[in-house]
N, C-alpha and C positions, 0 to 999 in steps of 0.2 A: 694150954693151946699149943700146937706145932702146927705152923705152917709153915709150906713149901713155896720158897722162889727160886726158881734155877734149883742151884745147890745148896743155898743158904737156910739156916735152920734158925728160928726165931721163938723163943719158950714168952707167950703172951701172959702177963696176969689180968683179973678182971678189966681194971681201967684203962691197960693198953688194947684189951680185946674192944671193948666199946670205941675205941679210937678208931683199931682197924676196921673195925664194920663199917665204921660213917664212910672213912678215907676208901673203904672197896667199892662202897653204894655210890659216893662221889664219881670213882672212876670207871664204873660203869653205865653211869647216866650221862659222861660227856659224850655229846653230839658224832664227834671225830673218832675214827679208831687211832687206839694209842696201845704202841705193841712195848714191853721191858726188853732189852736184847744184850745180850752179852758179845762183848765188843769185841774179844778173841776169837770164838769160835764161829759168831754170827747166827748162833741159835736163839730161838724167840723164848723169853722165860715167861713170857704174860702177857695177856692182851685181856682189852674190855669188849663189851658186849659188841658195840659198834663196828669193833676191829673183825670180831669172827662172823658176827653177819653180815659184814660186806663180801666177806671170801666164801660165804656159803656154808662156810664150817662149826662145828661146836669146839667150845675153847680147846679142850686137849687135844682135838686134831690139829689146831694151830703151835700149841706147843711141841709138835711134833716134826715141827719146821723151822728152816733157816732162812735168811733173807736171801739166799739164793734162790731157794724154792718159790719165795712167793715174791718176789719184784725181779719183775722179767728183765729190769735196765741194770743191775746190778751184774757183772759178766762172769766174774771166777773171783779166788781170793786176793791175786794181785789186786784187782781193781777194787774190792774192799778195804787192801792193806789203805791205797792210798786215798780214799773217803776218808777214812779214819784218822789219817794223817792229819789232813785238813782239818777235819772236826775237832781233834784234840787242839789244834793250836789257835782255834776259833772258840773252842765252846759249843758253838751251832753250827746246822749246816742245813741246806735247801734243797730241795733235790725234786726235781720232776720225771716221773717215771708210770710203769705198768706195774699194776699188781693183777697177781692170777688166783682165780675163783677156784675152787674146787671140784667144778666141772670144765675146766679148761678156760672160759671166757675169761677176758683181761677189759678192765678199765684204768681210766688215765687217773693220778692221783698226785699230789703235792705234796711233798715228806717233810715234816721240821723235825731235825733232829737234834739234841742237845745231849753233850757228855757230862757226867756226874760221877763223884766216886763217894760213898757212903760205906762206912767203919773199912776202910779200905779195900775195897769191891767197887771196879770200874762197870757201871753202866752206860747203856745206852736208852733216851726215851724218844721215841718217833712218834710223832702225831700226821696220821696221812688223811689228805682230804680228798674226796671223792670229787674229782673235777669234771664227771663226765659232760654235766648243762655247760660250764664254763667253752669246755672245748667245742663244743656244737654250736656253741655261738658264736666263738671267735670264727669258725668255719663259716658260717653262716654271714658273719659279715665281710668274711674274704670273698667270699661269693658273690657278694651285692656291693663288693669293693666299687667294681666298673660302673653301674648303675649310679652308685653315690655320688662319683667322680664326675659324670654324667650331668646330674643331677644340679652339682653347685656348680659346676662350667656352662653349660647351653641350658640350662633351664630359663625361663623366661622372669623367674623372680627371682630377687637379689635376695639370703638367705642372713640373718645376722643373730646374732648369740650373746648376751650381754651377762655379763659377770658381777652382779649389783655388789659384790662384797669389794671387788680390786676394779671396777667401773672399768674392767675391760672387755671388750667388745670385738667378736671374729666379725668380720666382713668379707660375704664371698666373692670370687673372684668375679660372677656374673654384678651385684650390686656396686664392684669398684667401676667395671666396665661403662654400667648405665651410668655413672658420674663423672665417666671419661679418666678415670683413673687407672696407672696400672697395676699390675698382679702384687709389688714390693710396696705401693703406697698407701697413702690412707692410716694413719696410725693408729691402732687397736685399742682406741679408748672410746668414750662417752663423748666426749668432748668434741672428735671430729665429726660425731652426727650435729650434735645440739648446734654446733658452731656454724653449720651450713642450712639449718630449717630458718625460714624467712620470718625476721623479727618479728612479726604480726601474725605469725602462727603459732609459735612458739609457746607462748604460755598457753594457750589453748588446748596443742597437743601433748606439750609436758603433763598438763594438768590429766588428761586423758589417762595417759602412762601411769599416773601416781593413782589414781583410780581405780585402775586395775590392780594395781602392787597393794595396794590396802585392801580388796578384797570387794570393792563399793560394783564393781561390774566383773562378768565373768569373762570377759577377754578384752584388750586392749584393741581400737582401731578407728584408724583419722586419715583423713586426706589433707595433705598441706604440700607447701612448695618447698622443696629441695634442691641447694645451690649445687651447681656441678662444679668442674674445677675452673670451666670457664669462665665463672660468674653467673649463668646463666641458670635463671630457676625452670626445675620440672615440679610437674605436678605429679605426686608419687600417693597411691594407696597403700598405707603400712596396717599390718596386724600382727599382732602377736598374743603370747599365753606365757604366764610362769608356767615354768615346770620342776621347780624345785623349791621346797622352803623348809626352814629350819624347824629345828624341835620347837619354837617359840610360834610357828606359823608365818614369821617375815618369809618373805620373796626374796632369794638369794641367786637365782638367774632365771632368765626369758628368753626367748627364742620368736622369732618373727620372720616374715617374710615382707617386701618391700615392691610394689609393682608401677611402672610407668605406665602414669595414665594421662600424660600429656595430650596426646592427640586427642581421644574422648573428652579431653575438659576442653578442647577448644574446639570440638565439635558440637558440645553443651551450649559451650557459649554463643558459638554461630547461629544454632538452633534459637535459643533465646534473643538473639538482636533479631531475627527472623519474625519469633512470634510478637517481637513488642515493635516492630518497624512496617510502616506502609510500603507495600513494596514497588511503587510508581515512585512517589517522593523521597523515600527513606526517610524521611520525618517519624516519630513517634506516632504510634498508630491512638485510636481511641481507646483503645483498653489498657496500653500501657502509660497515656497520659493522666488517665482516673489516677492512677498510681502514683505518679507526678504530684499531681494537683494535690491528693490527698497531703504527702509528703510537707509539701511548701505552705497549705494551709495551714497543718496542725504545727510547723515551725511557726508560722504569723501569729498562731494564736498565743503561743507559747512564751514568745519573744516580745507579744505587743506591737510587731509591727504588720505594715499594711502589705497587703497584695493586691498588686491591679490584673485585671484578665481583660483582651482584648479579642473579639470574635469579629474575622474577617470573612467578607465574600467575595467571589469574581463578579462583578456586574457583567450582566446580559452572556454568561457563561452558556447557557442553553441554546444558545442563538450558534455559538461557536462547534456546539457540537452538531446543530443540524445542519449547519452551512458547510461546514468544515470534514463533517467525519469525526467518531471518536479519536483514532490514533493522534488526530491534533489537537483535540481537546486534551488527549493526554501529554502530548511535548508541552500546552499552555501551563498545566498545572506543576508539572515536574520544572518546566522555568520560574511559575511564580516561586517554589518551593525555593528556589537558588535564589531569586532576586531578594526576596522576603529576608531570608538567613543572613545574607551579608549585610543587613543593616543591622543588626542586633546585637545586643551585648552579650558578654558571657555568661554573665546570671541568667537572661531571658532562655527561656524553652519554648520554642515553637514546634506544634502539633499538627497532625491532620485529621480535623474534626469529623472530617466524613464530607465525600462529594468534594463540592470545591470551595467549603468553606476549612479556615485556616484559626486555632486557637492559640493566642500567645499569653504565656505565663511570665509575667515581670514582679519576681519577689523584690520586698523591701522597697516598693516605687508608691506613692503615693495618685490621685488620681489627674492632678495638674500634670504630674513629669510624664506619667503615662501618656498622657495627650500629645505630650510634646514630642516622645518618641512615635507613637502609631501617626503622626502628622508628615513628622520625617519622612518615615517608611511608605506611606501614601504616595506623597511627592515625588520620592525616588522612585518607585513603579511606576509610576506614569510618566516619567521621562526615561526610564530603561526599558519599557513595556515593547519596544521594537526587537529585542531578544526573546520573546516567544515568535517570532516570524508568523506575524502575521499582518501584512503589510496593509490590507484593503480595511482591518478592523482596530477600534481602538478598545485598550483594554483597561479596565479600571477597577479601584477594590473602593470598597465600600465598609467601615468597620463601628463597633459599639465596644462600648468602653463600661465596665464596672468593675468596682473596689470592694475588698474586706476593709473592715467591717461596717463601711458605709452601705453595701447592697445587699447583705446577707452574712451568716453563719457556716452556712453550706455549698456542696459543689452546685448543686443544683439551681439554689436559688439565687448564687452570684452571674453563675451561664445564663437563667435567664433574662436576668437584668442586661447583661451584654448582647443579647440576642435582640431586645426589643430593642435597644438605642442601636444596633445595626440597621435595622427594619427603620428606625425612624432617620438614620441617613440616605438609606435608599429609597423612603420617600420624599425627601428633601433635594431630591436631583442627582444620587448616587455621587461615587468618587468623594465622598466626603468621611470625615471621622466623627461621631458624635457621644457625648458622655452621657450615662444612665441618670436619671432625676428620681429613680425612684429610692424611696427612704430605705 
């Protein structure tokens, strides 16, 4: 068999023919365009299927062309000689230019050319890749650059980008500003983030992040406290997602956004406090008191400790409202709460139970110690009741005390026993504290 490549003639035997057919098949099935070129004349000696299809030609049409007629950016023979000199000295050359199709249209290509000598004959092998899509994307990114720069610098959220393989983290300018750092501060490393997360929050937050990396959750989402440059903690909402995994499915890159939610957290806390506090006295209200009572009672049961409870009522409060008006009555309630709170221990909790009733929780306190505390509180109130600014009336307190476990195992049972003891004090002439005698 006789085959022609350029001006070179080769006679092939059967075995060589089979090898040639295989090589020719591989040559024509390469995805990129491949050209075999005569270095001296710049003539195209051979081309694969991808090459002539990219040009909109048949194979024999391409073989009538030179590099100058196909490659718009090779200007002339002098330019070609310069390129050839560089290529021969390095054996390889990378060139970006534009190929010209049969219809005259152009498309961008990246050409990798190698120089070789076979049987004393010089050849160039050029692999040309159509980079139309790459150029389009680069142009699109370039037009979006101002918007991306704006997003990074002026958007409300801070961006982070974590390379898990190196532990390098990109922190956006907005994120740095949020934490009080300059544009060139904050080392781009995971430790810059971890060391500033509140120690109480770090196990929970890092656990949530690891759960997402391991595929247990579809995204990472957490609220936590993050320390700024001044040492103060901000509340942030942080969320992100894995954007790259390796061939084993392991996460290699994560990106996310951080938002400063300190203001909303503080508002949430204020609203929570408003919902749990009595508006007039600022003591815990009955709903919040039940929650506190439940926690104390559960703790007492678990640890085998007593829990004493006292219920106090202002004596003759209805007369104060009737004779002086509700505004004065409200002032008396406020002053009563202040006077009582001033006599309590740090462990005690005073609640406004309703109307003119106040409930006192005394954890880890037996009934006799509770009685001594309540008696001291009652006497102090009577001695300082003038602060309630009712010069023509005497204000006193009546109280009843009950205790877990002696008087019950539930809130309802203990409060009922304390209430019965309080009315026992009122029936005994008021301005007294009585202990429940219920079994």
